[in-house]
C-alpha positions as CSV (number, residue, x, y, z in Angstrom):
1,M,89.3,1.4,83.0
2,P,88.7,4.8,81.5
3,T,91.0,7.5,82.9
4,S,89.5,10.6,84.3
5,K,90.0,14.0,82.9
6,P,92.1,16.3,84.8
7,P,90.0,18.9,86.3
8,S,89.8,22.0,84.1
9,D,91.0,25.3,85.4
10,D,88.0,27.5,85.3
11,R,89.9,30.6,86.5
12,V,89.9,33.4,84.2
13,P,93.3,34.7,83.4
14,A,94.0,38.2,84.5
15,S,94.1,40.1,81.3
16,S,92.6,43.0,79.7
17,S,89.8,40.8,78.1
18,H,88.3,40.3,81.6
19,P,85.0,42.1,81.8
20,L,86.0,43.9,84.8
21,G,89.0,45.4,83.1
22,T,86.6,47.3,80.9
23,V,83.8,48.0,83.3
24,V,85.8,49.6,86.1
25,P,87.3,52.4,84.0
26,L,83.9,53.0,82.5
27,L,82.3,53.2,85.9
28,A,85.1,55.6,87.1
29,A,84.8,57.9,84.1
30,S,80.9,57.9,84.4
31,A,81.2,58.7,88.1
32,V,83.6,61.7,87.2
33,F,81.1,63.0,84.5
34,V,78.2,62.7,86.9
35,I,80.1,64.7,89.6
36,L,81.3,67.3,87.2
37,A,77.6,67.6,85.8
38,A,76.3,67.9,89.4
39,L,78.9,70.7,90.2
40,Y,77.8,72.6,87.1
41,L,74.1,72.3,87.6
42,G,74.4,73.1,91.3
43,R,77.0,75.9,90.9
44,S,74.8,78.5,92.6
45,L,75.1,76.3,95.8
46,F,78.4,74.5,95.5
47,A,80.5,77.6,94.5
48,P,79.6,79.5,97.7
49,V,80.1,76.4,99.9
50,F,83.5,75.7,98.5
51,L,84.4,79.3,98.7
52,A,83.2,79.4,102.3
53,I,85.3,76.4,103.2
54,F,88.3,78.0,101.7
55,I,87.7,81.3,103.6
56,V,87.2,79.3,107.0
57,A,90.4,77.7,106.5
58,I,92.1,81.0,105.8
59,V,90.7,83.0,108.6
60,W,90.6,80.2,111.2
61,P,94.0,81.5,112.9
62,L,92.5,85.1,113.4
63,Q,89.3,83.4,114.9
64,R,91.6,81.4,117.3
65,A,93.6,84.4,118.2
66,L,90.5,86.5,118.8
67,E,88.8,83.9,120.9
68,N,91.8,84.1,123.4
69,R,90.9,87.9,124.0
70,M,87.0,88.0,123.7
71,P,83.9,85.8,123.7
72,R,83.6,83.4,120.8
73,V,80.5,84.9,119.3
74,L,82.2,88.3,119.3
75,A,85.4,86.9,117.9
76,M,83.5,85.3,115.0
77,F,81.6,88.5,114.3
78,V,84.9,90.5,114.1
79,T,86.4,87.8,111.8
80,V,83.4,87.8,109.5
81,V,83.6,91.7,109.4
82,V,87.2,91.7,108.5
83,T,86.6,89.1,105.8
84,A,83.7,91.1,104.3
85,I,85.7,94.4,104.3
86,V,88.7,92.8,102.5
87,T,86.4,91.1,100.0
88,I,84.5,94.4,99.3
89,A,87.7,96.4,99.0
90,M,89.2,93.9,96.4
91,A,85.9,93.9,94.3
92,S,85.7,97.7,94.5
93,L,89.3,98.2,93.3
94,V,89.0,95.9,90.2
95,L,85.6,97.3,89.4
96,W,86.9,100.9,89.7
97,G,89.8,100.0,87.4
98,L,87.5,98.4,84.7
99,N,85.1,101.2,84.9
100,R,87.8,103.8,84.2
101,A,89.1,101.5,81.2
102,V,85.6,101.2,79.8
103,Q,85.2,105.0,79.9
104,W,88.5,105.6,78.3
105,A,87.7,103.1,75.5
106,I,84.3,104.8,75.0
107,A,85.9,108.2,74.7
108,N,88.5,106.8,72.1
109,A,86.2,104.4,70.2
110,A,87.0,106.3,67.0
111,S,90.7,106.1,67.6
112,F,90.4,102.3,68.1
113,Q,88.9,101.8,64.8
114,A,91.3,104.0,63.0
115,Q,94.5,102.6,64.6
116,Y,93.3,99.0,63.8
117,Q,92.5,99.9,60.3
118,R,96.0,101.3,59.9
119,V,97.3,98.0,61.3
120,D,95.2,96.1,58.8
121,T,96.7,98.1,56.0
122,W,100.2,97.4,57.2
123,L,99.7,93.7,57.5
124,E,98.1,93.5,54.0
125,G,101.1,95.4,52.7
126,H,103.5,92.9,54.2
127,G,101.5,89.8,52.9
128,L,100.2,88.7,56.3
129,Y,96.7,88.3,55.0
130,L,95.4,85.9,57.8
131,A,96.3,88.3,60.5
132,S,94.9,91.1,58.4
133,E,91.6,89.4,58.0
134,F,91.3,89.0,61.8
135,V,92.1,92.8,62.3
136,H,89.9,93.8,59.5
137,N,86.9,92.4,61.3
138,F,87.8,94.0,64.5
139,D,85.1,96.1,66.2
140,P,85.8,98.2,69.3
141,R,82.5,97.2,70.6
142,W,83.9,93.7,71.1
143,L,86.5,95.0,73.6
144,L,83.9,97.0,75.5
145,G,81.7,94.0,75.6
146,A,84.6,92.0,76.9
147,L,85.2,94.5,79.7
148,Q,81.5,94.7,80.6
149,R,81.3,91.0,80.7
150,L,84.2,90.7,83.0
151,G,82.6,93.3,85.3
152,A,79.3,91.5,85.3
153,G,81.3,88.4,86.1
154,L,83.0,90.1,89.1
155,Q,79.5,91.5,90.2
156,Y,78.2,87.9,90.1
157,V,81.2,86.8,92.3
158,A,80.4,89.6,94.8
159,S,76.8,88.5,95.0
160,F,77.5,84.9,95.9
161,V,80.3,86.0,98.3
162,V,77.4,87.3,100.5
163,I,75.9,83.8,100.5
164,A,79.3,82.4,101.2
165,L,79.8,84.6,104.3
166,V,76.6,82.9,105.8
167,F,78.3,79.5,105.3
168,V,81.5,81.1,106.9
169,V,79.6,81.9,110.0
170,L,78.2,78.4,110.3
171,G,81.6,76.9,109.4
172,L,83.4,78.9,112.1
173,L,81.0,77.6,114.7
174,E,81.4,74.0,113.5
175,V,85.2,73.8,113.2
176,D,85.9,72.6,116.8
177,V,82.8,70.4,116.9
178,A,83.7,68.6,113.7
179,R,87.3,68.1,114.8
180,R,86.2,66.5,118.1
181,K,83.6,64.3,116.3
182,L,86.4,63.1,114.0
183,V,88.8,62.4,116.7
184,R,86.1,60.4,118.7
185,A,85.4,58.5,115.4
186,S,89.1,57.5,115.2
187,K,89.5,59.6,112.0
188,V,92.6,61.1,113.1
189,G,94.0,60.9,109.6
190,I,91.3,63.1,108.3
191,V,91.9,65.7,111.0
192,S,95.6,65.7,110.0
193,A,94.8,66.2,106.4
194,C,92.3,69.0,107.1
195,R,94.9,70.7,109.2
196,A,97.6,70.4,106.5
197,T,95.2,71.6,103.8
198,A,94.4,74.7,105.9
199,G,98.0,75.4,106.4
200,K,98.6,75.1,102.6
201,F,95.6,77.4,102.0
202,Q,97.1,80.0,104.3
203,H,100.6,79.7,102.7
204,Y,99.0,79.9,99.2
205,M,97.0,83.0,99.9
206,A,100.0,84.8,101.7
207,I,102.3,84.1,98.8
208,R,99.5,85.2,96.3
209,A,98.8,88.4,98.1
210,V,102.7,89.4,98.2
211,M,103.2,88.4,94.5
212,S,100.0,90.1,93.4
213,A,101.1,93.4,95.2
214,A,104.5,93.1,93.5
215,T,102.8,92.4,90.2
216,G,100.5,95.4,90.5
217,L,103.4,97.6,91.4
218,G,105.6,96.3,88.5
219,V,102.7,96.8,86.0
220,W,102.1,100.4,87.3
221,A,105.9,101.1,87.1
222,V,106.2,100.0,83.5
223,T,103.0,101.7,82.2
224,Y,103.9,104.8,84.2
225,A,107.5,104.9,82.9
226,L,106.3,104.6,79.3
227,G,103.7,107.3,79.7
228,I,100.5,105.0,79.2
229,D,97.1,106.4,80.3
230,L,95.5,104.7,83.2
231,A,98.8,103.5,84.6
232,L,97.3,103.4,88.3
233,E,94.2,101.5,86.9
234,W,96.3,98.9,85.1
235,G,98.4,98.3,88.3
236,V,95.2,97.8,90.4
237,I,93.7,95.5,87.8
238,A,96.9,93.5,87.6
239,F,96.9,93.3,91.5
240,A,93.4,91.9,91.7
241,L,93.4,89.6,88.7
242,N,96.8,88.0,89.6
243,F,94.8,86.0,92.2
244,I,93.6,84.1,89.3
245,P,96.5,82.0,87.9
246,F,97.2,82.2,84.2
247,L,94.0,83.9,83.1
248,G,94.4,86.9,85.4
249,P,98.0,87.8,84.3
250,L,97.2,87.1,80.7
251,F,94.3,89.7,80.7
252,A,96.4,92.2,82.8
253,T,99.1,92.0,80.1
254,M,97.1,92.0,76.9
255,L,94.7,94.8,77.8
256,P,97.3,97.7,78.3
257,T,99.0,96.5,75.1
258,L,95.8,96.8,73.2
259,F,95.0,100.4,74.6
260,A,98.6,101.4,73.9
261,F,98.1,100.8,70.2
262,V,95.4,103.5,70.3
263,Q,97.3,106.0,72.4
264,F,100.6,105.9,70.4
265,D,101.4,105.8,66.7
266,G,103.6,102.9,65.6
267,F,104.6,99.7,67.3
268,V,107.5,100.7,69.4
269,V,105.7,101.7,72.6
270,P,103.0,99.0,72.6
271,L,105.8,96.5,71.9
272,A,107.9,97.9,74.8
273,I,104.8,97.5,77.0
274,F,104.0,94.1,75.9
275,V,107.7,93.0,76.6
276,G,107.9,94.9,79.9
277,L,104.7,93.5,81.4
278,N,105.6,89.9,80.3
279,L,109.0,90.4,81.9
280,V,107.3,91.4,85.1
281,Q,104.9,88.5,85.0
282,F,107.7,86.0,84.2
283,L,110.1,87.2,86.9
284,L,107.4,87.2,89.5
285,G,105.2,84.4,88.5
286,S,107.5,81.9,86.9
287,Y,110.8,82.5,88.7
288,L,110.3,84.2,92.1
289,E,106.9,82.8,93.3
290,P,107.9,79.0,92.8
291,R,110.9,79.5,94.9
292,I,109.0,81.3,97.7
293,A,106.3,78.7,97.6
294,G,108.8,75.9,97.9
295,E,108.1,72.3,98.1
296,Q,105.0,72.7,100.2
297,L,103.0,74.0,97.3
298,S,104.9,72.3,94.5
299,I,102.2,71.3,91.9
300,S,102.6,70.5,88.3
301,P,102.0,73.5,86.2
302,F,99.9,71.4,83.8
303,L,97.6,70.4,86.7
304,V,97.4,74.2,87.8
305,L,96.5,75.1,84.1
306,F,94.0,72.3,83.9
307,A,92.4,73.2,87.2
308,V,92.0,76.7,86.2
309,F,90.3,76.1,82.9
310,L,88.2,73.1,84.3
311,W,86.7,75.1,87.2
312,S,86.3,78.2,85.2
313,M,84.2,76.2,82.8
314,L,82.1,74.9,85.6
315,W,81.8,78.1,87.8
316,G,83.1,81.0,85.7
317,I,85.4,83.6,87.3
318,A,84.7,82.1,90.8
319,G,85.8,78.6,89.6
320,A,89.0,80.1,88.0
321,F,89.8,81.6,91.5
322,I,88.8,78.4,93.6
323,G,90.3,75.9,91.2
324,V,93.9,75.7,92.5
325,P,92.8,75.6,96.1
326,V,90.6,72.6,95.2
327,L,93.6,71.0,93.5
328,I,95.7,71.7,96.7
329,A,93.0,70.2,98.9
330,L,92.8,67.0,96.6
331,M,96.5,66.4,96.6
332,T,97.0,67.1,100.2
333,F,94.3,64.5,101.1
334,A,96.0,62.1,98.7
335,E,99.3,62.5,100.5
336,H,97.6,61.4,103.7
337,H,96.1,58.4,102.0
338,P,98.4,55.3,101.9
339,Q,97.2,54.1,98.6
340,A,97.3,57.5,96.8
341,R,100.4,58.9,98.3
342,R,102.6,57.7,95.5
343,W,100.3,59.2,92.8
344,S,100.4,62.6,94.7
345,V,104.1,62.6,94.6
346,L,104.2,61.9,90.9
347,L,101.9,64.8,90.2
348,T,103.9,67.5,92.2
349,G,105.9,70.0,90.3
350,D,109.2,69.4,92.2
351,S,110.9,66.4,90.6
352,T,113.6,66.4,93.6
353,R,110.9,64.8,96.0
354,R,111.5,61.2,96.8
355,V,109.0,58.4,98.1
356,H,110.2,57.1,101.4
357,P,110.7,53.4,101.5
358,D,107.9,52.9,104.1
359,E,105.4,54.6,101.7
């Protein structure tokens, strides 16, 4: 009597050769690419909307406080007017400072070229041919063009801020309605995540405002003490641009140093300016600010830098400003999601945080 063969095990072993092991990462990568492409192509719409959501989260406590004293529509009007005044004041300050810097550069264009030719000669004499080649091809019009492009970028930001204010009005009217709808739909976790995100946004902007004011004061003090022209303008520019992590402080440090090469003969004063401004940026941005921010806003510096460059690539200056808040929102929502909570802890900048056993 023939023996029957044992039933073959048709189960596919869980290994990397399984088709799903390749398809799922490809689908995830494709989805990320499609989302980024959509954000880039729709930047004229998405950037104001993201900025409006951020502004609503920041000014909502003011709206709530005013609603206790006046009708809701009037409270919303006052909130929007205050927001517009602050935004216009910030834009006016930085544009005033950049305009003064452009005027100074135009008036000293010949000095720019002469000084950099002198640097070129010194570098060649000391065998630094690579740096000499870079300086040899320097054209002061590049610097003027960079300043003008920055000013144009800020004007673009100011133009879509007007669109964002329209969304702010609608958002302020919808906050309570959206919260009640989410509660009725048993989405309490989303409400909690939104509330936590708004709190972190407010904390982030409060710290940024204080640190930016301190940075502007420090830059003004260093440039004024060393006798640099446009000391007040450099302080104002440093204050405004410090709201953009990494890129803003870098620009606010390098630009006065370049101008100092034209104003002074030799390398002593420009080097002192460079060291002094970097010391201000380091003490405030790398030492004091993380300690004030504390664990609530502890994010990996690598992720912060990546977010700034990614969103600036997508939306320009507006993206560089909104990139870190978007990262804060994503990580906060991850903290409120059971499956993503452990990943959010791993991506924080504070290594002393611990995952609770029930997580």
